[in-house]
Structure formats: C-alpha cells, structure tokens
N, C-alpha and C positions, 0 to 999 in steps of 0.2 A: 047300137049298143043294150050288149046284154043285160039284165036285170039283176040286180044280184042276187036273187031265192033261183034263178036261173042257171049260174054258174057254179053257186056250190050243191047241187045238182051233180053237176059237168061234172066235176071236179072230185068227187064222192063217186059213181059210177067209173074214174075210169082207175080210183086207190081200190078200189072193191075189189078186181081177181089181184090184184098184189100183195092182198093181205091175205088171200084166200090162199095164195101158192106160199107162202110166206108162216102159213098156223101146217098144211100139210107139213111143209120138213121137220118141223119143231120135234116129235115124237122120235123120226131118227138119228133125229142131231141128240137127242138127249141117249138112249139106250146108246152110243159109239162113245160119248164122254165117263159113262159105269163103263166100258166093257177095257176103258183103257187102263195102265195100271198107275197110278198117283205115284210121282216121285215122293222121293223120302222127303222133309223141309229143311231145310241147310240153316242153321245157325244164324243168324241174321252177325252181320261184322258189324263190330259195334264201327260208330264212327269216331275220328281219335280226336281226342279234347282238343276244344276250342284253345288255340295258345292265348294268354292273355298279354293283351297290348301291354307293354313295357311304359308305363308315363317318366320319363327322365324327371327326375324334381328340377323343378326351378332355384339355382341357385341365386339364393342370398344373397345380399350386401354381407360383408362383416360388416359385425355391429361393430361399435367403437367399445376399444378394450376396456374394463372399467379400471380408475388408480389402483397400480397395487398398495396391498396392504400387507403388512408384513404380518407373516402368519403369528402368532403365539409360540413362543420357546420354550420350550418342556422345558425343564433344567430335570437333570439328574438329581434322583433324590440323594443318591450318593454326593455329585456335586454338589448340594445343599448342603450336606453335613458339613462335607471338607469346609465351605466356603466361611459357615459357621464358624467352624473351629477354628481355621484360620484363614483372616483375610487379607492375610500376604498374599493366600495363592489364587485371590482371585483378580491380580495381577497379572497378567503372564508378564509385563515386564521388570528387568532384572531393576531392586532400587540398590543406586547408590544409598552409601552410607551416610550417615547425616552428617553434615558439617554443623563444628559449631557456631553459630554466628557472634564474630566480638562485640562489644557497642565503637560503633561509631566517635571517631576522635569529632571530638565540635570543633569547628572554624571559625580561628577570628576573622573576627568581620575587619575588611578592614580598614585601616586607619580613614578618620576624614580627611580631607584635604580643603584646605580653603583655592578659593579662586585665584588664580595666577595675576598673579599686580596687572597693571598695564604694562606697555615696552616704556622703561622708560628713556626719556629726551636724550639719554647723552648718547645713545647710540643712531641717534638723528644724525645727520652731517648738520653741517652749520649753511650750507649754502642749501638759497630757494628749495623748499618739498613742494610738490603740486598733493590735495587736499580736497577730494571734494570737485575737482576741478581749479581750485584757488590755491595759491601760493601761500604758502606761510614760514617762517622766520625767513623775512626779507632781512636784507642790509637796506641802511639810509648814508647819504652821502649827497650834505645840503649846504647849499653859499650863497649869504644872503641879499637879499634880493632879483635871486636871476627868477624863484620860482614859487612868490608867497602864498599859492594854495596849502592847504591843508593837507597832508600826506595820513598814508594810513599807510599799516604794516598787520597780518593775525600771527599768529602762533599758540602754543598750549604750555599754558602756568604747571607749576609743580617740578615737584623734581629729591632727590634724595638727603642731600644738606643743608642743613640748618642757612637761613638769609644771610643769620651776625655775623658764620663763620665766611660767606662774600664778602660781607661788607668789612669785615674785621674789628669789629665794637656793636654794641649789642643798638646804639642806639646816634641816630647824626641831626642836625639841624635842622632838617625837611622832617623829620620824621619819627617814628620805634624801627627797627630792623627786626620782622613778623613773617611767619612760613618758613616753607621753605622750597631750593630750588633748585634747579639743575647743575651738575658742575659745570659746563658749557654756559656762556651766555645765551640769549635766546635774540640780540639783535647786535650789531655793528652801528656807532650812526657816529659819522663820520663828518664834523667842521670844517668850512673850510677856512672861514675868516666868526672873527667876534660876532655872537650874536645875540643883541640887547634884551631881544625878546624871545623867548622858547618856549614851548609846553610842551608835555606830553600827561597823555592822560589816555589809561587804560580804563578800555570797557568790559563786562564777563558779569556774564550770570552769578559768577562765584566770589566767594568773597575771595581778592586775590592782593597779591603785594607787588610791591615796587623793589629795586635793587639798584642803583649808576655806579657805574666805575668809571672815570676817568682824570683828565688834569685836576689836579686842586685837589682830589679827596675822590668820598663815597659818600650817594645818599640813598635815604631810605623812605619810604609811605605807605601809611597802609590805608588811611581813608582821607579820600582829596575831595572826592565828588561821591560823597555815600558812603561805598564800599568800595567803592573803584578808587584805586592810586591813582597817584599822579603828583608832578615837578614842575615848576616853573620861575623860569629868569632868565639869569643874565648867563651865557654861556659864555666860555671859551672855546678857542680850536681847538680841534684837534679828534683824536680817538674813546671813543663811550664806549663799554661796557654794560649793556640794559639785559637784567633780569625781569623776570616773569614768576611768582611768586601763587604757592597755594598756603591755608592754613592747615589742611594735612598732610603729612605727612605720605608724598606717593599718594598725592591727590592729583590729576590734570584733568584740567577746564582750558577749554578755546576761550579767546581772547585778543580785543581787537587792540590798538595804540590809535591812538589819535597825536600827530604832530603839523600845531598849530605857530605860527611864526609873528603874530599877531596879535592883541591884544582885543582884539575888536574883530580876529577871524568868529564867524562861527561854534559855535561848539557843537 
C-alpha cells in the first residue's frame, strides 16, 4: 500500500500536464470572445405579479338580534303647533257629539216581605200522614177492656181560628178555651161503649191547649200537667173530635197525646 505522501506526488504529476494544456488554450479563447460582437441586452421581462391568495372570510354565526327599540318619532314642528292650537286634531277619530247624561232615576228598594207562614194544617188531609217516618193525625177506636195499654197519637198544634169559636164558649167545666186551632179536628176518637175512666194527656215542648167536642157538649183545658193540657173522667160512647191549639196564631208545634184507660196506668 502506497503512503499518503507518495500518493499525492503521483496525483500531482498526473494533473500537471492537464493544467499546462489548459493554460495554453486560455489566450486563444479570450481573443475569440473579444472578436465576437456582443448582442444587445434585452430588457428584462417582468415577472407577472403573484396573485394574492384570497382567503374567504369565515362566515360568522348571526348575532342575536337586540330587542327592537322604537325609534324616537320626530314630530313635525307644524304638527306640534297645530296640536297645540287644536287638541281635537291630535285624534284622527271622528268624535261623536257629546250626549247630555240624564241623572239616574232612583230605584225604590223592594218592599220588605215577611217570611211565609207555615202551611196551615187545614190543607192536610185528616188521614194519617207520615212525618219523618212517623204517622201523624191518626184516629183511634177504643173498646173498654179490649186493650188497656196506653195509646199514643201524634200531630202538629195550632191553626188560624180561636179555640173558643170552635168550642162555642170561652170556658168549660174542665178549663178555659184558649189559643188557636185548625178548622178541622186533628184526631177522631171513637168509643164503642162507656168508659168509666179515660184520660187524654198532651205532651209538647211548647205551651199548647186542648178542645174536645162530642156527646154531651165540649170541653177545654190549658194546663193539666204543667203547661201541657189534658182531660180525664167518665166518657160516654160516641164520636169525639179533638183539637190541639197553640197560644200564638198560626204557631205550629209537634205534640204527642197519651190515651190512658186506667188511673193506675203509668203516665
């Protein structure tokens, strides 16, 4: 293997003849270039300007529209003057002629009406009527010794006529004829035979009266037991009409009549 110094010398020896030859041709080449006329310089062709890239702007999302604000109305000075001079011209609507308002006629308040009175019992039939599931204005037929148990009938007292008018006198041996009764009797008591003892006792929450008409005349009573009327004694056979009255005219109150056939019967 050759050393590096020896290798450089070999390469230099090989390149030297080529360099000498090149220098020998250089004068002739320069002379030839000088003899050749030079072509006029052409003006430089300008390069076309570079087209600028147009970047499309990004479409922005539409902004929320602000609330509409009424623009101030600019009034015409002439209109302002006319409005000041003639207030009616401000309203384009045709004004109707003013109508004179007549004073209202005072309305008289309706006359005060009193509450309707209860239905008179004279409108009731004298056949037994149900009242709250209980019969009222019942009639009785009794026979001595057949059924000595106490009997009970019910009804409503009062009416439009005086008890003394029904009895035909203001007082009887059994008591005064007071209060007001109905035109028809409340009960009919039929006795098939003579009763040595029979008692009628009225019981009511109100002060009531009693009228009995039958064989031998009429009998009245007011306070037999406390404020409750009643009649007791010997009864002849026959048909007896019984009225239960109220001390107030057209005052109607429920009552109970106990019919006892013995003085020993519990009251």
